[in-house]
C-alpha positions in Angstrom: -1.7 -6.5 -8.0 -3.4 -3.9 -5.8 -1.7 -1.3 -3.6 -1.5 -2.0 0.1 -4.3 0.2 1.4 -2.8 2.3 4.2 -3.5 5.8 2.9 -6.9 7.6 2.9 -6.6 9.3 -0.5 -7.9 12.6 -1.7 -10.0 12.6 -4.9 -7.1 14.2 -6.8 -4.8 12.8 -9.5 -1.9 15.3 -9.9 -0.2 15.0 -13.3 2.0 18.0 -13.2 3.1 20.9 -11.0 4.7 24.2 -11.2 5.6 26.8 -8.6 2.9 27.0 -6.0 0.3 25.1 -8.0 -0.5 21.4 -8.9 -2.7 20.3 -11.8 -5.0 17.4 -12.3 -5.7 15.4 -15.5 -8.2 18.0 -16.7 -5.6 20.7 -16.1 -7.4 22.2 -13.2 -5.1 24.3 -11.0 -4.9 23.7 -7.3 -3.1 26.1 -5.0 -0.7 24.0 -2.9 -0.4 25.3 0.6 0.8 21.9 2.0 3.6 20.9 -0.2 3.2 17.2 0.3 3.9 17.3 4.1 6.2 20.4 4.0 8.5 18.7 1.4 8.2 21.4 -1.4 10.4 24.1 -0.1 11.4 26.1 -3.3 8.3 25.4 -5.4 7.4 22.6 -7.6 9.7 22.0 -10.6 12.0 24.9 -9.8 14.2 25.5 -12.9 17.5 25.5 -11.0 16.6 22.3 -9.1 15.7 20.5 -12.3 18.8 21.7 -14.1 21.1 20.6 -11.2 19.6 17.1 -11.1 19.5 16.7 -14.9 23.1 17.8 -15.1 24.2 15.3 -12.5 22.3 12.5 -14.4 24.7 13.1 -17.3 27.6 12.4 -15.0 26.8 9.8 -12.4 23.5 9.2 -10.6 24.6 6.8 -7.9 27.5 5.0 -6.2 27.7 3.8 -2.6 29.5 5.4 0.3 32.5 3.1 -0.4 34.1 5.8 -2.6 34.8 9.5 -2.4 31.8 11.7 -3.3 32.9 15.3 -3.6 29.2 16.4 -3.8 28.9 15.3 -0.2 31.8 17.6 0.8 30.3 20.5 -1.2 26.9 19.9 0.5 28.5 19.9 3.9 30.2 23.2 3.2 27.0 24.8 1.9 25.1 23.6 4.9 27.8 25.0 7.2 27.4 28.4 5.6 23.7 28.6 5.5 23.1 27.2 9.0 26.1 28.8 10.7 27.1 25.4 12.1 30.7 25.3 10.7 32.1 23.1 13.4 29.4 20.4 13.1 29.8 17.3 10.9 27.3 15.9 8.4 25.9 12.4 8.1 23.6 11.9 5.1 20.7 9.5 4.9 17.3 9.2 3.1 14.4 10.3 5.2 13.3 12.1 8.4 12.6 8.8 10.2 16.1 7.5 9.3 17.6 10.7 10.4 16.0 10.5 13.9 16.7 6.8 14.1 20.4 7.5 13.6 20.4 10.5 15.9 18.9 8.4 18.8 21.3 5.6 18.0 24.3 8.0 18.0 23.2 9.5 21.3 23.1 6.1 22.9 26.6 5.3 21.4 28.0 8.5 22.8 26.5 8.3 26.3 26.4 4.5 26.8 22.8 5.0 28.0 19.4 3.8 26.9 16.8 6.2 28.1 15.2 8.7 25.7 12.9 11.6 26.6 10.3 12.6 24.1 7.1 14.7 24.5 3.3 14.5 24.2 2.1 14.7 20.6 5.6 14.1 19.2 6.1 12.7 15.8 9.6 11.5 14.9 9.0 8.9 12.2 7.9 5.3 11.6 11.0 3.2 11.9 11.7 1.2 15.0 13.1 3.7 17.6 11.8 6.8 15.9 8.2 5.4 16.1 8.9 4.4 19.7 9.5 8.1 20.4 6.3 9.1 18.5 3.3 9.7 20.8 0.7 7.9 18.8 0.0 4.2 19.7 -1.7 3.4 16.3 1.7 3.8 14.6 3.5 1.5 17.1 3.5 -2.2 16.5 4.1 -4.5 19.5 7.7 -5.1 18.3 8.3 -1.3 18.6 7.3 -1.0 22.2 10.1 -0.3 24.5 10.6 0.9 28.1 13.6 3.1 27.0 11.4 6.0 25.8 9.4 8.2 28.3 6.9 10.8 27.2 6.7 14.1 29.2 4.2 16.9 28.8 5.1 19.3 26.0 6.3 22.7 27.3 6.2 21.5 31.0 9.5 22.6 32.4 8.7 21.5 35.9 8.0 17.9 34.7 11.2 17.8 32.7 13.3 19.0 35.6 11.6 16.5 38.0 12.3 13.6 35.6 15.9 14.5 35.2 16.4 14.9 39.0 15.3 11.2 39.4 16.7 9.7 36.1 19.3 12.1 34.7 22.2 9.7 34.8 20.3 7.2 32.7 19.2 9.6 30.0 20.9 9.3 26.6 19.0 12.0 24.8 16.1 14.4 24.8 14.4 14.8 21.3 12.0 17.6 20.5 10.5 19.3 17.5 10.9 23.1 17.8 7.5 23.3 16.2 5.4 20.1 16.3 4.1 19.2 12.9 1.9 16.1 12.9 1.0 17.0 16.5 -0.8 20.2 15.4 1.7 23.1 15.0 2.6 23.5 18.7 5.6 25.8 19.3 8.2 24.8 21.9 8.6 27.6 24.4 12.0 29.3 24.8 11.9 28.3 28.5 11.4 24.6 27.6 14.2 24.6 25.1 16.6 26.4 27.5 15.7 23.8 30.2 16.6 21.0 27.8 19.9 22.6 27.0 20.8 23.2 30.6 19.7 19.7 31.8 21.5 18.0 28.9 24.7 19.9 29.9 24.3 19.1 33.5 23.7 15.3 33.0 25.8 14.8 29.9 22.8 13.9 27.8 22.4 14.7 24.1 20.0 17.4 22.9 18.4 16.3 19.6 16.6 19.0 17.7 14.2 17.3 15.3 14.1 19.9 12.5 12.7 17.5 9.8 9.6 19.5 9.2 10.3 22.8 10.9 13.9 23.2 9.6 15.4 24.2 6.2 14.3 27.8 6.6 10.6 27.1 7.0 10.3 28.9 10.4 12.0 32.1 9.2 15.4 30.9 10.5 17.3 28.0 9.0 16.6 25.9 12.1 13.6 26.7 14.3 15.9 26.4 17.3 17.9 29.4 16.0 15.0 31.6 17.2 16.3 31.0 20.7 20.1 31.4 20.1 20.6 27.9 21.6 22.6 25.0 20.1 21.5 21.4 19.9 24.0 18.5 19.9 22.4 16.9 16.9 20.1 18.5 14.3 18.0 16.2 12.1 16.7 17.4 8.8 14.8 16.0 5.7 11.6 17.0 4.0 12.3 20.4 2.5 16.0 19.6 2.2 15.5 18.0 -1.3 12.3 19.7 -2.5 10.9 16.3 -3.3 14.0 14.3 -3.9 14.6 11.9 -0.9 17.5 13.2 1.1 18.0 13.7 4.8 20.8 14.4 7.2 22.2 14.9 10.7 24.4 17.8 11.8 26.5 16.5 14.6 28.4 18.6 17.2 32.1 18.2 17.3 32.2 16.6 20.8 30.4 13.5 19.5 33.0 11.2 18.0 32.7 9.1 14.9 33.8 5.5 14.5 33.8 3.3 11.4 30.6 1.3 11.2 28.5 3.0 13.9 26.2 4.5 11.2 25.6 3.5 7.6 23.3 3.7 4.6 23.3 2.4 1.0 21.5 5.3 -0.7 22.1 8.1 1.7 24.1 11.0 0.2 24.1 9.6 -3.3 25.0 11.9 -6.2 21.5 12.8 -7.2 20.4 13.4 -3.7 23.3 15.8 -3.1 22.6 17.6 -6.3 19.0 18.2 -5.2 20.0 19.4 -1.8 22.6 21.7 -3.2 20.0 23.2 -5.6 17.7 23.9 -2.7 20.3 25.7 -0.7 21.5 27.7 -3.7 18.0 28.7 -4.6 17.3 29.7 -0.9 20.3 31.9 -1.0 19.7 33.4 -4.4 16.1 34.2 -3.8 16.4 35.0 -0.1 13.7 32.5 0.8 14.4 32.2 4.5 13.7 35.9 4.8 10.6 35.5 2.7 9.4 32.7 5.0 9.7 35.0 7.9 8.1 38.1 6.3 5.3 36.3 4.4 4.7 34.0 7.3 4.3 36.9 9.7 1.8 38.5 7.3 -0.2 35.3 7.1 -0.2 34.8 10.9 -1.4 38.3 11.5 -4.1 38.1 8.8 -5.4 34.8 10.0 -5.7 36.1 13.6 -8.2 38.6 12.2 -10.4 36.1 10.5 -13.5 35.2 12.6 -14.5 31.6 12.9 -11.1 30.0 13.3 -9.3 29.8 16.7 -5.7 29.6 18.2 -3.7 30.7 15.2 -0.1 29.7 15.8 3.2 28.9 14.3 6.3 30.6 13.0 7.3 31.5 9.5 5.5 29.3 6.9 4.6 26.6 9.5 1.2 27.7 10.6 -1.8 26.0 12.2 -5.2 27.0 13.5 -8.1 25.2 15.2 -11.4 24.8 13.4 -14.6 24.6 15.5 -16.9 21.7 15.2 -19.4 23.5 13.0 -16.6 24.1 10.5 -15.1 20.6 10.6 -15.4 20.2 6.8 -13.5 23.4 6.1 -10.4 21.6 4.7 -12.5 19.5 2.4 -14.6 22.6 1.3 -11.4 24.5 0.5 -10.3 21.6 -1.7 -13.5 20.9 -3.5 -15.0 24.4 -4.0 -11.8 26.6 -4.0 -9.2 24.1 -5.3 -6.8 24.8 -2.3 -4.7 22.1 -0.7 -4.0 22.3 3.0 -3.0 19.9 5.7 -4.7 18.8 8.9 -4.0 17.4 12.3 -6.5 15.7 14.7 -8.7 17.0 16.1 -9.9 19.7 13.6 -6.6 21.5 13.0 -5.6 22.9 9.6 -2.0 23.1 8.8 -0.3 25.4 6.3 3.1 24.4 5.0 3.5 26.2 1.6 6.7 26.5 -0.4 8.9 29.3 0.7 8.4 31.0 -2.6 4.9 32.0 -1.7 4.3 35.8 -2.1 1.7 38.3 -0.8 -0.6 37.7 -3.8 -0.8 34.0 -3.1 -1.3 34.7 0.6 -4.2 37.0 -0.2 -5.7 34.5 -2.6 -5.8 32.0 0.2 -7.1 34.4 2.9 -10.0 35.6 0.6 -10.9 32.0 -0.2 -10.7 31.0 3.5 -13.1 33.7 4.5 -15.4 32.8 1.7 -15.3 29.1 2.7 -16.1 29.9 6.3 -19.0 32.1 5.2 -20.3 29.2 3.0 -20.3 26.8 5.8 -21.8 29.2 8.3 -24.6 29.9 5.9 
């Protein structure tokens, strides 16, 4: 049997990983500045993370949500502490798409409405409603198409206000990434986020902050929305939450009521997933990784802005993007093949940096020197 061919694969077979590096079958080291789509938050194979999961394996790996799971309660308490969202409630699931799917469903339950506002270049997942709120038609099958989702221009406050003035009483939710990931590292403006909060309050709609990629400390705050001082009604999170173990969740404001049966999942919040997520939070606290994301990210941003040949350096913390001119369109591939550095990309010609929050100044400088050398190579 062959694999269903839906992924364009890099010519790299990773057989082991440690810290900020991955290794191929010849034991060649590659500096990982992408973390498998922002998933690796505390470094590959962190000792505490492995110990937590292994220890849980010796107890119980899985049971369904039909029984008490004290690890879920422990995780909720730790998330409350690190996020500052003590009054919120936690619903656990498996992936970012599932988190966003449940958030949109919950908003519709809460408001009794159907209309969803999303934004240009948004990516919220590949499940039915999440992909309908994703601004890329190649991901959307005919069965996913719906008139319930409208896309407005990103960071266009006037367009948002105009749409609410005509349709506000039909809107169940507004969903936005504080920093767009797949869309190319575009940062939502404070003015846009404030307008969403104000309009959702005025029209009793639900403000959903999609923190799947930009959350869990990556931006230099636990949630990227925290940079504004605003509060969302629902926060969705995944990716870096488990450092590679599939786990996701929703933080839900206290005014949204729960009812038996309205949400559900078989594997969500299982014992191993909770152990992995707890290990991530504990490591983030012990090693002050959110602060490191802010400081090292600021250093990378400022340094990248001084490199000639790349354009529009942007982002927050360790979620950074920059544009590559046409003459350097093979820069990502050149960094991989000649300098053994893994980065991400977004169309057209955007390089994305999403390293583990354990990255230090030495690793940052290693990348910056290689980047300049790679640009010089291609220009010459």
